[in-house]
C-alpha positions as CSV (number, residue, x, y, z in Angstrom):
1,X,0.0,0.0,0.0
2,X,1.3,3.5,-0.9
3,X,1.0,6.2,1.7
4,X,0.2,9.8,0.6
5,X,1.7,12.9,2.1
6,X,-1.6,13.4,4.0
7,X,-1.3,9.9,5.4
8,X,2.3,10.5,6.5
9,X,1.4,13.8,8.2
10,X,-1.6,12.1,9.9
11,X,0.5,9.3,11.2
12,X,3.2,11.8,12.4
13,X,0.5,13.9,14.2
14,X,-0.8,10.8,15.9
15,X,2.7,9.7,17.0
16,X,3.4,13.2,18.4
17,X,0.1,13.2,20.2
18,X,0.8,9.8,21.7
19,X,4.3,10.9,22.7
20,X,3.0,14.0,24.3
21,X,0.4,12.0,26.2
22,X,3.2,9.6,27.3
23,X,5.3,12.4,28.5
24,X,2.4,13.9,30.4
25,X,1.7,10.6,32.1
26,X,5.3,10.2,33.0
27,X,5.5,13.7,34.4
28,X,2.4,13.1,36.4
29,X,3.8,9.9,37.8
30,X,7.1,11.6,38.8
31,X,5.1,14.4,40.4
32,X,3.3,11.9,42.7
33,X,4.7,12.5,46.2
34,X,6.7,9.9,47.9
35,X,5.4,9.1,51.4
36,X,7.8,8.0,54.1
37,X,6.9,6.7,57.5
38,X,9.2,7.9,60.4
39,X,8.8,6.6,64.0
40,X,10.4,7.8,67.2
41,X,9.9,8.0,70.9
42,X,10.3,10.9,73.2
43,X,8.7,13.6,75.3
44,X,6.6,16.6,74.2
45,X,9.6,18.8,73.4
46,X,11.2,16.2,71.1
47,X,7.9,15.5,69.4
48,X,7.2,19.2,68.7
49,X,10.6,20.0,67.4
50,X,10.9,16.9,65.3
51,X,7.6,17.8,63.6
52,X,9.0,21.2,62.9
53,X,12.1,19.7,61.4
54,X,10.0,17.4,59.2
55,X,8.1,20.5,57.9
56,X,11.5,22.0,57.0
57,X,12.5,18.9,55.2
58,X,9.2,18.7,53.2
59,X,9.6,22.3,52.2
60,X,13.1,21.5,50.8
61,X,11.9,18.3,49.2
62,X,8.3,19.0,47.9
63,X,8.1,15.6,46.3
64,X,8.5,13.8,49.7
65,X,5.9,13.7,52.4
66,X,6.6,12.3,55.9
67,X,4.1,10.5,58.0
68,X,5.1,10.9,61.7
69,X,4.6,8.0,64.1
70,X,5.6,8.9,67.6
71,X,4.9,8.3,71.3
72,X,6.5,7.5,74.6
73,X,9.2,5.0,75.2
74,X,6.8,2.5,76.8
75,X,5.7,-0.1,74.3
76,X,8.0,1.2,71.5
77,X,10.2,-1.8,71.4
78,X,7.3,-4.3,71.5
79,X,5.6,-2.5,68.6
80,X,8.8,-2.3,66.6
81,X,9.5,-6.0,67.2
82,X,6.1,-6.9,65.8
83,X,6.6,-4.6,62.8
84,X,10.1,-5.9,62.1
85,X,8.9,-9.5,62.3
86,X,6.1,-8.8,59.7
87,X,8.3,-6.5,57.5
88,X,5.9,-3.6,58.1
89,X,8.4,-1.3,60.0
90,X,8.6,2.4,59.1
91,X,10.9,3.6,56.4
92,X,13.0,5.5,58.9
93,X,13.1,4.6,62.6
94,X,14.7,5.8,65.8
95,X,16.3,2.8,67.5
96,X,18.1,2.2,70.7
97,X,21.7,1.3,70.2
98,X,21.3,-1.9,72.2
99,X,18.6,-3.1,69.8
100,X,20.8,-3.2,66.7
101,X,22.1,-6.7,67.1
102,X,18.7,-7.9,68.1
103,X,17.2,-6.9,64.7
104,X,20.4,-7.2,62.6
105,X,22.6,-10.0,63.9
106,X,24.2,-10.5,60.4
107,X,24.1,-6.8,59.4
108,X,21.2,-7.4,57.0
109,X,18.4,-6.3,59.3
110,X,18.4,-2.7,58.1
111,X,19.4,-1.0,54.8
112,X,23.1,-0.5,54.3
113,X,23.6,3.2,54.4
114,X,26.8,2.9,52.4
115,X,24.7,2.4,49.4
116,X,23.4,5.9,49.8
117,X,26.6,7.8,50.4
118,X,25.9,10.1,47.5
119,X,23.0,11.7,49.4
120,X,24.5,11.6,52.9
121,X,27.2,13.6,54.7
122,X,29.0,10.7,56.3
123,X,32.2,12.8,56.5
124,X,30.6,14.6,59.5
125,X,31.0,11.4,61.6
126,X,34.3,10.3,63.1
127,X,35.3,6.7,62.4
128,X,34.3,5.6,65.9
129,X,30.9,7.1,65.4
130,X,30.4,5.1,62.2
131,X,31.6,2.0,64.0
132,X,28.7,2.4,66.4
133,X,26.2,1.6,63.7
134,X,28.2,-0.9,61.7
135,X,27.4,-4.6,61.9
136,X,29.2,-7.2,59.8
137,X,30.7,-4.5,57.7
138,X,27.3,-2.9,56.8
139,X,26.4,0.6,58.0
140,X,23.0,-0.1,59.6
141,X,22.5,3.1,61.4
142,X,23.9,6.5,62.4
143,X,24.2,7.7,66.0
144,X,22.2,10.9,66.9
145,X,24.4,11.5,69.9
146,X,27.0,10.1,72.3
147,X,26.3,9.9,76.0
148,X,28.2,8.8,79.1
149,X,27.6,8.6,82.8
150,X,28.4,11.7,84.9
151,X,27.9,12.8,88.5
152,X,25.7,15.9,88.8
153,X,25.4,17.7,92.2
154,X,23.2,20.4,93.6
155,X,26.1,22.7,94.6
156,X,23.8,25.1,96.4
157,X,22.2,22.4,98.6
158,X,25.6,20.9,99.4
159,X,27.0,24.2,100.5
160,X,23.9,24.9,102.6
161,X,24.3,21.6,104.4
162,X,28.0,22.3,105.0
163,X,29.1,19.3,102.9
164,X,31.6,18.8,100.0
165,X,31.2,17.3,96.6
166,X,32.7,13.8,96.9
167,X,36.1,13.2,95.1
168,X,36.4,9.5,95.9
169,X,34.2,6.5,96.5
170,X,35.2,6.7,100.2
171,X,33.9,10.3,100.2
172,X,30.6,9.2,98.7
173,X,30.1,6.3,101.1
174,X,30.9,8.6,104.0
175,X,28.6,11.3,102.7
176,X,25.4,9.2,103.3
177,X,25.5,9.3,107.1
178,X,26.5,13.0,107.0
179,X,23.5,13.8,104.8
180,X,21.2,11.9,107.2
181,X,22.6,13.8,110.2
182,X,22.3,17.2,108.5
183,X,19.0,16.8,106.6
184,X,17.1,13.9,108.1
185,X,16.2,10.3,107.4
186,X,14.7,10.9,104.0
187,X,17.7,12.8,102.6
188,X,20.2,11.0,100.4
189,X,23.5,11.8,98.8
190,X,22.5,10.4,95.4
191,X,19.3,9.7,93.5
192,X,18.9,7.4,90.5
193,X,16.4,5.0,89.0
194,X,16.9,1.2,89.3
195,X,19.2,1.1,86.3
196,X,21.3,4.1,87.4
197,X,22.1,2.3,90.7
198,X,22.9,-0.9,88.9
199,X,25.3,0.8,86.5
200,X,27.0,2.8,89.3
201,X,27.8,-0.4,91.1
202,X,29.0,-1.9,87.7
203,X,31.4,1.0,87.3
204,X,32.9,0.2,90.8
205,X,33.3,-3.5,89.9
206,X,34.9,-2.6,86.6
207,X,37.4,-0.3,88.3
208,X,38.3,-3.0,90.8
209,X,38.6,-5.9,88.4
210,X,38.9,-4.4,84.9
211,X,36.1,-6.4,83.4
212,X,32.6,-5.4,82.1
213,X,29.7,-7.8,82.6
214,X,29.5,-8.4,78.8
215,X,32.5,-8.6,76.4
216,X,32.6,-5.5,74.1
217,X,33.6,-7.7,71.1
218,X,31.2,-10.7,71.3
219,X,28.1,-11.9,73.2
220,X,29.8,-13.6,76.1
221,X,30.2,-13.1,79.8
222,X,33.4,-11.2,80.6
223,X,33.2,-10.5,84.3
224,X,34.9,-12.9,86.7
225,X,33.1,-14.4,89.6
226,X,35.1,-12.1,91.9
227,X,34.0,-9.2,89.8
228,X,30.4,-10.3,90.0
229,X,30.7,-10.5,93.8
230,X,32.2,-7.0,93.8
231,X,29.2,-5.7,91.7
232,X,26.6,-7.1,94.1
233,X,28.6,-5.9,97.1
234,X,29.0,-2.4,95.7
235,X,25.2,-2.3,94.9
236,X,24.4,-3.1,98.5
237,X,26.8,-0.5,99.9
238,X,25.4,2.2,97.6
239,X,21.8,1.3,98.6
240,X,22.5,1.6,102.4
241,X,23.3,4.3,104.9
242,X,21.5,7.1,102.9
243,X,24.1,7.0,100.1
244,X,21.6,6.3,97.2
245,X,17.9,6.4,97.3
246,X,17.0,2.7,97.8
247,X,14.7,1.0,95.2
248,X,11.9,0.1,97.7
249,X,11.7,3.7,98.9
250,X,11.8,5.1,95.4
251,X,9.0,2.6,94.4
252,X,6.8,4.0,97.2
253,X,7.3,7.5,95.8
254,X,5.8,6.7,92.4
255,X,7.9,4.0,90.8
256,X,11.5,2.7,90.9
257,X,12.1,4.2,87.5
258,X,10.4,7.6,87.9
259,X,12.8,10.2,86.4
260,X,14.9,12.3,88.8
261,X,13.6,15.5,87.3
262,X,10.1,14.5,88.4
263,X,11.2,14.0,92.0
264,X,10.4,16.8,94.4
265,X,13.2,15.8,96.7
266,X,15.7,16.5,93.9
267,X,14.1,19.8,93.0
268,X,14.1,21.0,96.6
269,X,17.7,19.9,97.4
270,X,16.8,17.0,99.7
271,X,18.6,14.6,97.4
272,X,22.0,16.2,96.7
273,X,23.1,14.5,93.4
274,X,22.7,11.7,90.9
275,X,24.8,9.7,88.4
276,X,23.2,9.3,85.0
277,X,23.6,10.1,81.3
278,X,25.1,13.5,80.5
279,X,22.3,13.9,78.0
280,X,19.8,14.2,80.9
281,X,21.7,17.2,82.4
282,X,19.8,20.0,80.8
283,X,16.4,18.6,81.9
284,X,17.4,17.7,85.4
285,X,19.5,20.8,86.1
286,X,16.5,22.8,84.9
287,X,14.2,21.0,87.4
288,X,16.0,22.5,90.4
289,X,14.1,25.1,92.4
290,X,14.9,28.7,91.8
291,X,18.3,29.8,93.2
292,X,19.9,26.3,93.1
293,X,22.8,25.5,90.8
294,X,23.9,22.2,89.4
295,X,27.6,21.3,89.1
296,X,29.3,18.3,87.4
297,X,31.6,16.4,89.8
298,X,34.5,14.2,89.0
299,X,33.7,10.6,87.9
300,X,34.7,8.7,91.1
301,X,37.6,6.3,90.6
302,X,39.3,3.8,92.8
303,X,43.0,4.2,93.5
304,X,44.9,2.1,90.9
305,X,41.7,1.4,89.0
306,X,42.1,-1.1,86.2
307,X,39.4,0.7,84.1
308,X,37.7,4.0,84.4
309,X,34.4,2.1,84.5
310,X,32.6,4.9,82.6
311,X,29.7,3.4,80.7
312,X,29.1,5.3,77.4
313,X,27.0,4.6,74.3
314,X,25.2,6.1,71.4
315,X,22.1,7.7,73.0
316,X,20.0,6.5,70.1
317,X,20.5,5.8,66.4
318,X,18.5,6.3,63.2
319,X,18.2,3.4,60.7
320,X,16.5,2.9,57.3
321,X,14.2,-0.1,56.9
322,X,15.6,-2.8,54.5
323,X,12.0,-3.1,53.3
324,X,11.6,0.5,52.4
325,X,10.4,1.1,48.9
326,X,12.1,4.5,48.9
327,X,15.4,3.9,50.7
328,X,17.2,6.8,49.1
329,X,14.5,9.3,50.2
330,X,14.6,7.8,53.7
331,X,18.4,8.2,53.7
332,X,17.9,11.9,52.7
333,X,15.6,12.4,55.7
334,X,18.0,10.7,58.1
335,X,20.8,12.8,56.8
336,X,18.8,16.0,57.1
337,X,17.8,15.3,60.7
338,X,21.3,14.5,61.9
339,X,23.6,16.7,59.8
340,X,21.8,19.7,58.3
341,X,22.2,23.1,59.8
342,X,18.6,24.0,59.3
343,X,17.5,20.9,61.2
344,X,20.2,21.5,63.9
345,X,18.8,25.0,64.6
346,X,15.3,23.5,65.2
347,X,16.2,20.3,67.0
348,X,19.1,21.7,69.1
349,X,19.9,18.8,71.5
350,X,16.6,17.1,71.9
351,X,18.3,13.8,71.0
352,X,21.5,14.6,73.0
353,X,24.7,16.5,72.0
354,X,25.0,15.8,68.2
355,X,27.8,13.4,67.0
356,X,27.7,15.0,63.5
357,X,30.4,17.7,63.4
358,X,28.3,20.4,61.7
359,X,25.4,20.5,64.2
360,X,27.8,20.2,67.1
361,X,29.9,23.2,66.0
362,X,26.7,25.2,65.5
363,X,25.4,24.2,69.0
364,X,28.6,25.3,70.6
365,X,28.8,28.5,68.5
366,X,25.3,29.5,69.3
367,X,25.7,28.9,73.0
368,X,22.7,26.7,73.2
369,X,24.0,24.6,76.2
370,X,23.5,25.6,79.8
371,X,26.5,25.8,82.1
372,X,26.1,22.3,83.7
373,X,25.3,20.7,80.3
374,X,28.4,22.2,78.8
375,X,30.5,21.1,81.7
376,X,29.2,17.5,81.4
377,X,29.9,17.5,77.6
378,X,33.4,18.7,78.2
379,X,34.1,16.1,80.8
380,X,32.8,13.3,78.5
381,X,34.7,14.7,75.5
382,X,38.0,14.8,77.5
383,X,37.5,11.2,78.6
384,X,36.7,10.1,75.1
385,X,39.6,11.9,73.5
386,X,42.0,10.5,76.2
387,X,40.9,6.9,75.5
388,X,39.6,6.5,79.0
389,X,36.1,5.4,78.0
390,X,36.2,1.6,77.6
391,X,34.2,0.1,74.7
392,X,30.8,-1.1,75.6
393,X,28.7,-3.9,74.1
394,X,25.2,-3.4,72.7
395,X,24.4,-6.8,74.1
396,X,24.7,-5.3,77.6
397,X,21.5,-3.5,76.8
398,X,19.8,-6.4,75.1
399,X,16.2,-6.7,76.4
400,X,16.7,-10.2,77.9
401,X,20.0,-9.2,79.6
402,X,18.4,-6.1,80.9
403,X,15.6,-8.1,82.4
404,X,18.0,-10.5,84.0
405,X,20.1,-7.8,85.6
406,X,17.1,-5.7,86.8
407,X,15.4,-8.7,88.2
408,X,18.4,-9.9,90.1
409,X,19.3,-6.5,91.6
410,X,15.7,-5.8,92.4
411,X,15.7,-9.0,94.5
412,X,18.9,-7.9,96.1
413,X,17.3,-4.5,96.9
414,X,14.4,-6.2,98.6
415,X,16.6,-8.7,100.4
416,X,14.9,-11.6,98.7
417,X,18.1,-13.2,97.4
418,X,21.5,-13.9,98.9
419,X,24.7,-12.5,97.5
420,X,25.8,-15.9,96.4
421,X,22.6,-16.6,94.6
422,X,22.7,-13.2,92.9
423,X,26.2,-14.0,91.6
424,X,25.1,-17.4,90.5
425,X,22.2,-16.1,88.5
426,X,24.2,-13.3,86.9
427,X,26.8,-15.8,85.9
428,X,24.8,-18.9,84.8
429,X,21.7,-17.2,83.3
430,X,23.8,-14.5,81.7
431,X,26.1,-17.1,80.1
432,X,23.0,-19.0,78.7
433,X,21.4,-15.9,77.3
434,X,24.6,-14.6,75.6
435,X,25.3,-18.1,74.2
436,X,22.0,-18.0,72.4
437,X,22.9,-14.7,70.8
438,X,26.0,-16.4,69.2
439,X,23.9,-19.0,67.5
440,X,23.2,-18.4,63.8
441,X,19.7,-17.2,62.9
442,X,17.4,-19.8,61.6
């Protein structure tokens, strides 16, 4: 069949029309917004500021919408565990550092962020910061902040009572009876929730014997039986003679784990100090009654200590789901929240002192830290740079290990278990739990 000029022009017009329609369809598809789910836990301040940061991200990336899923810490792990098991977890999620090996034993539980280096500012993180989120050679997560244990004291209340900030463990143990004599039976040298007290005793045992409960390199028990006895013994000394607020008394005041900043006895100077994460300093120092001043004390150390005993960790990490359909967009959101100056101006330190260099410099430059918070940061920084912070294991904060430790020391606190039985349980049951973590996944 011979085509005329009119036929050729007609076919060409049809082709152009179809092509234009195809381009329009493609453009429409590209314009369809990507929706990311992002989950986190926290308090009201973190929620409000994170939502503002999300708005700033969406304004910069109009093709990406973020669905926020947030709430309190209670129930977060249980919900996330269910989601991870069913492959329905959010695209981007806030995760506790101790949960990483639970969800990613072989490094394949989350997306490997190395695959998205082109859209991320990984150069803002020091090598040790990147190691925090690396499992089996895969970058599973990035740390929002680094935190360590510090002693915080109510300088005003201590001065008023005619006492001194302890500079040694002996000073601390002697301070309890002095506090009682000066301020009464319900006054204590230190406050702390049930985990704070457990960790403080762990620091003492590490200094005395040089071994953490869990090896930093593999899931196995590392503390000797003598170290375990020291741990239990130190816990009992701290929980007696008005040194630390004992768990049974704290429980009667609203719960063994009720935060220090919510305790009237801390606010009014009846409890003179606490030992907890430096990231809590701003909130707790701010809870003191008007006219009272918080001050960071030395981290107490035994003479000739074999280790500083300082427990430090990433305060929390952000990870991208391996099941995300938009992993690059999720990586962009992660990168924005942790490294971008616009996000840093909004979020400040609601997730702790940033580990990314840009936000940290901005925070220091803008003077956004209070005196006690800055003092705590400088102490931790000096310890870290001098190599005096021993490596910690995320397995130490595995949910099952946590449950074992808390249960054993709660029984010690209530006098329901002997020292020998407490040591036996920590040794035998801890060994069994950690052994299971070494077994390959089915």
